[in-house]
C-alpha positions in Angstrom: -17.8 6.0 -22.7 -17.0 9.2 -24.7 -16.9 11.1 -21.4 -14.4 8.6 -20.0 -12.2 8.9 -23.1 -12.3 12.6 -23.0 -11.3 12.6 -19.3 -8.4 10.3 -20.1 -7.2 12.6 -22.9 -7.3 15.4 -20.4 -5.4 13.2 -17.9 -2.6 12.5 -20.4 -2.4 16.3 -21.1 -1.6 16.7 -17.4 0.6 13.6 -17.1 2.8 14.4 -20.2 3.9 17.7 -18.7 7.7 17.5 -18.2 7.5 17.9 -14.4 4.9 15.1 -14.1 6.8 12.7 -16.4 9.9 13.4 -14.2 7.9 12.7 -11.0 6.6 9.4 -12.4 10.0 8.3 -13.5 11.6 9.3 -10.2 8.9 7.6 -8.2 9.2 4.4 -10.3 13.0 4.4 -9.9 13.0 5.0 -6.1 10.2 2.5 -5.7 12.0 -0.2 -7.6 15.2 0.4 -5.6 13.1 0.3 -2.4 11.7 -3.1 -3.4 15.1 -4.4 -4.3 16.8 -3.4 -1.1 15.5 -5.8 1.7 14.1 -4.2 4.8 13.8 -0.5 3.7 10.0 -0.7 3.0 7.8 1.2 0.6 6.1 3.1 3.3 9.4 4.4 4.6 10.4 5.5 1.1 7.1 7.3 0.6 7.4 9.1 3.9 11.0 10.2 3.1 9.9 11.8 -0.2 6.6 13.1 1.0 8.1 16.4 2.4 9.6 17.0 -1.1 6.2 16.6 -2.7 4.7 19.6 -0.9 6.9 21.9 -2.9 5.1 20.8 -6.1 1.5 20.7 -7.2 -0.8 18.2 -5.7 -1.0 16.1 -8.8 2.8 16.0 -9.2 3.3 15.0 -5.6 0.7 12.3 -5.9 2.2 10.9 -9.1 5.6 10.6 -7.4 4.2 8.8 -4.3 2.1 6.5 -6.5 5.2 5.7 -8.6 7.1 4.6 -5.4 4.1 2.5 -4.3 3.7 0.4 -7.5 7.4 0.6 -8.3 8.2 -1.3 -5.0 5.8 -4.0 -6.0 7.9 -4.5 -9.2 11.3 -4.4 -7.4 10.4 -6.8 -4.6 10.5 -9.8 -6.9 14.2 -9.3 -7.7 15.6 -10.3 -4.3 12.8 -12.8 -3.8 14.0 -14.7 -6.9 17.8 -14.2 -6.6 18.2 -14.4 -2.8 15.0 -15.9 -1.4 14.5 -12.7 0.5 11.3 -10.7 -0.2 12.0 -7.1 -0.9 8.4 -6.4 0.0 5.7 -8.3 2.0 3.8 -9.0 -1.2 6.8 -10.9 -2.6 6.9 -13.5 0.2 5.0 -16.0 -2.0 7.4 -15.4 -4.9 10.3 -16.8 -2.8 8.7 -20.2 -2.8 8.8 -21.1 -6.5 10.7 -18.1 -7.9 13.9 -19.0 -6.0 13.6 -22.7 -6.8 13.1 -21.8 -10.5 16.2 -19.6 -10.3 18.3 -22.5 -8.8 17.6 -24.4 -12.1 19.6 -21.7 -13.9 16.5 -19.8 -15.0 16.8 -16.7 -12.8 16.8 -14.4 -15.8 13.7 -16.0 -17.3 11.9 -15.7 -13.9 12.7 -12.0 -13.6 11.5 -11.5 -17.2 8.2 -13.3 -16.5 7.7 -11.3 -13.3 8.4 -8.0 -15.0 6.1 -8.6 -18.0 3.5 -10.1 -15.7 3.6 -7.0 -13.5 3.3 -4.8 -16.5 0.2 -6.7 -17.8 -1.3 -6.7 -14.3 -0.7 -3.0 -13.8 -2.2 -2.2 -17.2 -5.3 -4.3 -16.6 -5.7 -2.7 -13.2 -5.3 0.9 -14.5 -8.1 0.3 -17.0 -10.3 -1.1 -14.2 -9.3 1.8 -11.9 -10.5 4.2 -14.6 -13.9 2.6 -14.7 -14.3 1.7 -11.0 -13.3 5.1 -9.6 -15.9 6.9 -11.7 -18.7 4.3 -10.8 -17.9 4.2 -7.1 -17.6 8.0 -6.9 -21.1 8.3 -8.4 -22.4 5.8 -5.8 -20.6 7.7 -3.1 -22.4 10.9 -3.9 -25.4 9.2 -2.1 -23.3 9.0 1.0 -23.6 11.4 3.9 -22.0 11.7 7.3 -23.5 8.5 8.7 -22.2 6.4 5.8 -18.7 7.9 5.9 -18.6 7.3 9.6 -19.5 3.7 9.3 -17.2 3.2 6.3 -14.3 4.4 8.3 -15.3 2.2 11.1 -15.6 -0.8 8.8 -12.2 -0.3 7.4 -10.7 -0.1 10.8 -12.5 -3.2 12.1 -11.6 -5.2 9.1 -8.0 -4.4 9.3 -8.0 -5.3 13.0 -9.5 -8.8 12.4 -7.9 -9.7 9.0 -4.2 -9.3 9.9 -2.4 -12.3 11.2 -1.6 -10.8 14.6 -3.7 -10.8 17.8 -6.8 -8.7 17.2 -6.4 -7.3 20.7 -2.9 -6.0 19.9 -4.2 -4.6 16.6 -7.1 -2.9 18.3 -4.7 -1.4 20.9 -2.4 0.0 18.1 -5.4 1.4 16.2 -6.7 3.2 19.4 -3.2 4.6 20.0 -3.2 6.0 16.5 -6.6 7.5 16.9 -5.6 9.0 20.3 -2.5 10.6 18.8 -4.6 12.2 16.1 -6.8 14.0 18.7 -3.8 15.9 20.1 -3.5 19.5 18.9 -6.0 21.7 17.2 -9.6 20.4 16.9 -10.5 20.5 13.2 -14.1 21.2 13.9 -14.1 23.8 16.7 -10.5 25.2 16.3 -9.8 24.7 20.0 -6.6 23.0 21.3 -7.0 19.8 23.2 -4.9 17.4 25.2 -1.9 19.7 24.9 -1.4 20.2 28.7 -0.8 23.9 28.1 2.3 23.3 26.1 3.0 25.0 22.8 4.9 22.0 21.4 1.9 19.7 21.7 -0.3 22.3 20.1 1.4 21.3 16.8 0.0 17.8 17.2 1.6 14.6 15.8 2.1 14.9 12.1 1.6 11.7 10.0 5.0 12.0 8.1 7.5 11.9 11.1 5.5 9.2 12.8 5.3 7.0 9.7 8.9 7.6 8.7 10.0 6.8 12.3 7.9 3.6 12.5 8.8 2.2 9.1 12.0 3.9 8.2 14.2 4.7 11.2 13.1 1.6 13.1 14.4 -0.6 10.3 17.6 1.3 10.2 18.0 0.9 14.0 17.4 -2.9 13.5 20.1 -3.0 10.8 22.6 -1.2 13.0 21.9 -3.5 15.9 22.2 -6.6 13.8 25.7 -5.7 12.3 24.7 -7.4 9.1 25.0 -5.9 5.6 22.8 -6.4 2.7 23.0 -9.8 1.0 24.8 -10.3 -2.3 23.5 -11.8 -5.6 25.1 -13.1 -8.7 24.9 -10.9 -11.9 22.1 -11.8 -14.3 23.0 -11.4 -18.0 20.4 -9.9 -20.3 20.7 -12.7 -22.9 19.6 -15.2 -20.2 16.3 -13.4 -19.6 14.3 -14.9 -22.5 11.8 -17.5 -21.3 11.1 -20.5 -23.5 7.8 -20.9 -25.4 6.7 -23.5 -22.8 7.4 -21.2 -19.9 5.4 -18.4 -21.6 2.5 -20.7 -22.3 2.3 -21.6 -18.7 2.9 -18.1 -17.4 0.3 -15.9 -19.2 -2.9 -17.6 -18.0 -1.6 -17.4 -14.4 -0.8 -13.7 -15.0 -4.3 -13.0 -16.2 -5.9 -14.8 -13.3 -3.6 -13.2 -10.8 -4.4 -9.7 -12.3 -8.1 -10.3 -11.7 -7.7 -11.7 -8.2 -5.4 -8.9 -7.2 -7.7 -6.1 -8.6 -10.7 -7.4 -6.7 -8.9 -7.9 -3.4 -7.4 -4.4 -3.7 -10.9 -2.9 -3.4 -11.3 -4.5 0.0 -10.0 -3.4 3.4 -7.0 -5.2 4.8 -3.4 -6.2 3.7 -4.3 -6.7 0.1 -0.8 -7.4 -1.4 -0.1 -10.3 0.9 -3.7 -11.7 0.8 -3.9 -11.5 -3.0 -0.6 -13.4 -3.5 -1.6 -16.2 -1.3 -5.0 -16.3 -2.9 -3.4 -16.4 -6.4 -1.0 -19.1 -5.3 -3.8 -21.2 -3.9 -5.9 -20.9 -7.1 -3.0 -21.9 -9.3 -2.2 -24.9 -7.2 -5.8 -25.9 -7.0 -6.4 -25.8 -10.8 -3.1 -27.2 -11.8 -3.3 -30.6 -13.5 -0.1 -31.6 -15.3 2.4 -29.6 -13.2 0.9 -29.7 -9.7 3.9 -31.7 -8.3 6.2 -28.8 -9.3 4.7 -26.4 -6.8 7.3 -25.6 -4.2 10.0 -26.8 -6.5 10.0 -24.1 -9.2 6.5 -24.0 -10.9 6.2 -21.1 -13.3 2.6 -20.5 -12.2 3.7 -20.3 -8.6 5.4 -17.0 -9.1 3.8 -15.6 -12.3 0.3 -15.4 -10.8 1.2 -14.1 -7.3 3.5 -11.3 -8.8 0.7 -10.2 -11.1 -1.8 -10.2 -8.2 0.7 -8.2 -6.1 1.0 -5.5 -8.7 -2.7 -5.4 -9.5 -3.5 -4.7 -5.8 -1.1 -1.7 -5.8 -3.3 0.0 -8.4 -6.8 -1.0 -7.4 -6.1 -0.1 -3.7 -6.4 3.5 -4.9 -10.1 3.2 -5.8 -11.5 3.6 -2.3 -9.2 6.5 -1.4 -9.9 8.4 -4.6 -13.7 7.8 -4.8 -14.6 7.6 -1.1 -11.7 9.3 0.7 -11.2 6.3 2.9 -7.8 4.5 3.0 -7.7 0.8 3.6 -3.9 0.4 3.8 -1.1 2.5 5.3 0.4 3.1 1.9 -2.7 4.8 0.4 -3.3 6.4 3.8 0.0 8.3 3.3 -1.1 9.3 -0.2 -4.4 10.6 1.3 -2.3 12.6 3.8 -0.3 14.1 1.0 -3.5 15.3 -0.7 -4.8 16.8 2.6 -1.5 18.6 3.2 -2.0 20.2 -0.2 -5.5 21.4 0.8 -7.4 18.8 -1.3 -10.0 16.7 0.4 -10.4 13.2 -1.2 -13.9 11.9 -1.5 -16.9 11.7 -3.9 -16.4 15.3 -5.0 -12.7 14.9 -5.9 -13.5 13.8 -9.5 -15.7 16.9 -10.1 -13.6 19.5 -8.1 -10.1 18.3 -9.1 -10.4 16.2 -12.2 -6.8 17.1 -13.2 -5.5 15.3 -10.0 -7.5 12.1 -10.6 -7.1 11.7 -14.3 -3.5 13.0 -14.3 -2.6 10.3 -11.8 -4.3 7.6 -13.8 -2.6 8.7 -17.0 0.8 8.9 -15.3 0.4 5.3 -14.2 0.3 4.2 -17.8 3.6 6.0 -18.3 5.1 4.7 -15.1 4.1 1.1 -16.0 6.0 1.3 -19.3 9.0 2.9 -17.5 9.0 0.1 -14.9 9.1 -2.5 -17.6 12.2 -0.8 -19.0 13.7 -0.5 -15.5 13.2 -4.1 -14.5 14.8 -5.7 -17.6 17.9 -3.8 -18.9 18.8 -2.5 -15.4 18.7 -5.8 -13.5 22.5 -5.7 -13.3 22.2 -2.2 -11.7 19.8 -3.5 -9.1 22.1 -6.4 -8.3 25.0 -3.9 -7.8 22.7 -1.9 -5.5 22.7 -4.8 -3.1 26.4 -4.4 -2.8 26.3 -0.8 -1.6 28.1 -0.5 1.8 25.6 -0.5 4.6 27.0 2.5 6.4 26.8 4.7 3.3 23.2 3.7 2.6 22.1 4.2 6.2 23.8 7.6 6.4 22.2 8.8 3.3 18.7 7.7 4.4 19.1 9.3 7.8 20.2 12.6 6.3 17.3 12.7 3.8 14.9 11.8 6.6 15.9 14.5 8.9 16.1 17.2 6.2 12.7 16.2 4.7 10.9 16.1 8.0 12.3 19.5 9.2 11.5 21.3 6.0 7.8 20.4 6.2 7.0 22.6 9.2 10.5 23.8 10.3 9.8 22.2 13.6 12.4 20.6 15.9 9.4 18.9 17.6 8.9 16.9 14.4 12.5 15.7 14.5 12.0 14.5 18.1 8.8 12.7 17.0 10.8 11.1 14.2 13.5 9.8 16.4 11.1 8.8 19.2 8.8 6.8 17.0 11.8 5.2 15.3 12.8 3.8 18.7 9.2 2.9 19.6 8.8 1.2 16.2 11.9 -0.9 16.7 10.7 -2.0 20.2 7.2 -2.8 18.9 8.5 -4.9 16.1 10.8 -6.7 18.4 7.9 -7.8 20.7 5.6 -8.7 17.7 3.2 -5.8 17.3 1.9 -4.8 13.8 2.5 -1.1 13.1 -0.1 -0.8 10.3 -3.1 -0.3 12.6 -1.4 2.7 14.3 -0.8 4.5 11.0 -4.3 3.8 9.8 -5.7 5.1 13.1 -3.8 8.3 12.6 -5.6 8.8 9.2 -9.0 7.2 9.8 -9.4 8.7 13.3 -10.0 12.3 12.3 -12.3 11.2 9.4 -14.4 9.0 11.8 -14.6 11.7 14.4 -15.6 14.5 12.0 -18.3 12.3 10.4 -19.6 11.1 13.8 -19.9 14.6 15.2 -21.7 15.8 12.0 -24.0 12.8 12.2 -24.9 13.4 15.8 -25.5 17.1 15.1 -27.9 16.2 12.2 -29.8 13.6 14.1 -29.9 15.5 17.4 -28.0 12.8 19.1 -30.3 10.0 17.9 -28.1 6.9 17.1 -30.9 5.2 15.1 -29.8 7.2 12.1 -27.1 4.5 11.6 -29.8 1.8 11.0 -32.7 3.7 9.5 -31.0 4.7 6.2 -30.5 1.9 3.7 -26.8 2.4 3.0 -25.9 3.1 6.6 -28.0 0.0 7.8 -26.0 -2.2 5.3 -22.7 -0.8 6.5 -23.8 -1.3 10.2 -24.5 -4.9 9.4 -21.1 -5.3 7.8 -19.4 -3.8 10.8 -21.2 -6.4 13.0 -20.1 -9.1 10.7 -16.5 -7.8 10.8 -16.6 -8.0 14.6 -18.3 -11.4 15.2 -17.8 -13.1 11.8 -14.3 -14.5 12.4 -15.3 -15.8 15.9 -18.4 -17.5 14.5 -16.4 -19.0 11.7 -13.9 -20.4 14.2 -16.6 -21.9 16.3 -18.2 -23.4 13.2 -15.0 -25.1 12.2 -14.4 -26.5 15.7 -17.9 -27.9 15.7 -17.5 -29.4 12.3 -14.2 -31.0 13.4 -15.8 -32.4 16.6 -18.8 -33.8 14.5 -16.4 -35.4 12.1 -14.4 -37.1 14.8 -17.7 -38.5 16.4 
């Protein structure tokens, strides 16, 4: 315990440096604005600013990206409540009861409950993150190449099966991402591969232009094609943002439960923010006694719990990437990519080799959490005005920042072509119903899986039994099998139960 306190003190010494405070505040501000503006997406905003972060230290860049990530979780509730439009995917559930609550003239109170609930959830998750990262990193020191290979495979398989889209489509997108990651210089041998003797392909496909194209430019192309501007909202006065005692008494238990649900789900592979909000909403509706008939019509618990769960996930999702070096969502995959660009390899040794990065990030999240509470209360009027920015001005600004940021990373016109090309590809894929997250995850997990697999086969002399003869690897192999066949077996079981019930 004393070691943990000492490490946190050292982390605050890093986080309280002026440049890191500025990075946390800028990230929180950009993240909140991203959550408020419908359609822009947190991943696109992170990809836009990622080229800027390489000009700072690793911890400063990571603090900025993390601020965008959890800041967007805060901001997404604003449009969900005021306009019934989720600023982020995790705010979809908030539109159900949050908007109905606002229609009763309590929009300000709803925003206050969401802001305070997000602050509480974020704080609880940061404390949990401080403990879990250390514990999981200690466990991960027992991992070797076979375990990391299977862990990467488990993350990919789980994402493919847990998302709502067709698993075959998700698998195809994942394999495309893995294939793109193999083009260029082989990280193990140093040889070039799949370049067709062209110097341009020797550079490979960088994560940032692909991600920014898929999530940033594709959305802008969609907005340009639709000829629709951003929606407008009524101004909310600060004096109308004080909830009643009854509203608080109903909100805080849901916030605590949502925080716990979100933190635990964030540790698992898959789209945690969306899963956690639906799980929290289901729990609140199931345990409700006196107010169950209000769900869907403006129940306080219906948006307080899910918003807390949404923000808890944004923090706990960092545990696997900091302690194991394995990202389970595209957002944290981009953060892992930022560390790798800075020459830092995430994983079990990150805590011992770069404690300033880990503990500086954790301490900065306390600061960012307080800043976000301030941003989401007095500045609600500013966020409402932001929705009234002319569409052409906002799109032009984002395009300029995107092109400048991507070009400055490697001074390569090839990256600009990749940016535009994947912007068009992303728009087409969205139109026909493909999920883009598996592609991004394949870009990051692919090289990790390949490197670990090659090291494993070298150590075992090509003997694949190494994956089932070691205790941890055998457990992970079993989980991989469950991830593949589990959903199918569950579906067959439900069908059989339904047929038996009918008989």
